[in-house]
N, C-alpha and C positions, 0 to 999 in steps of 0.2 A: 512750328517745327518741333518735334519731340526730341528727347535726348538721344535716342538711337539714330535718328536721321542726322543729327548734329555730329555724333560720333563717326558715322559712316562718311560724311562729307569731310571731316577733319582727317580721317584715315586716308581717303583718296588724295587729299591735298598733300599729305606727307609723302605718299607714294610718288606723286608727281615731282615733288622737290627732290626726293631721293634719286629718282631716275635721272633728273638733270645733273645732280652732283656726280653720279656714276659716269654719265656721258662726258662731263667736263674732265673728270679724272682720267678716263681712258684717252680722251683727246690729248691731254698734256703728256701722258706717258708714251703713247704710241708716236706722237710727233717728235718727242725728244729722241726716241730711238731712231726714227727716220732721219732726223737732223744729224745724229751721230754717224749713221751709215753713209749718208750723203757726203759729209765732210771727210770721213775716213777713206772712202773709196773713190770719190770723184770730186775733189774740192774745186776743180776748175769749172764744173758744171753744176750749178746750184739749181736743184729741182724740188727740194723739200718744201719750198714756199707754196707750191701748188696744192699740196696736201693741207697745209695750214689754212690757205684761203678757202678751198672747197669744203673741207670739213668744218672750218670756222663758220661758214655761212649756215651749214646745217645746225651747228651748235647754237648759233645766234637765234635761228628759227625755233629751236627747242626751248631756249630761254624765254623767248617772247610768248610761246604757247603756255609756259608755266607761270611766268611772272606778269604777263600782259604788257600793255603799252602804257604803263603808268596810269592806269585807271581808264584809259580810252579803250573801249571794247573789252575790258577785262572782266573778271568775275563779279566785281561790284556793280559794274554797268549792266551786266547781264541780269543780275538779280533784281536791280531796279526796274529794268524793262519788263521782266516777268511780272513783278508786282503791279506795274502800271497797266499791263494788258489784262491781268486778272481784275483789277479795280474797274476798268472800262467795261468789261463784260458783265460784271455784277451790276453796274449802274444802267445797263441797257434794258 
């Protein structure tokens, strides 16, 4: 892998992480506003948790796509499998 390819991979990785941070920040801010609206306008009917749960599932999925499953089927695993397949084909 040359320096340019390494740089491009690092740049893509930073963009993925930045995207997740933006997503998480928007999640917190928007849901804080929704909680405030809910508690100010209809405190006897709590509905804000539906947004927390639904969007939270999406945020968790985004986090898993960025950070992987702790090495299980993550970027490192993927790279190992690629190298394994290349090595097998070269030995054939």
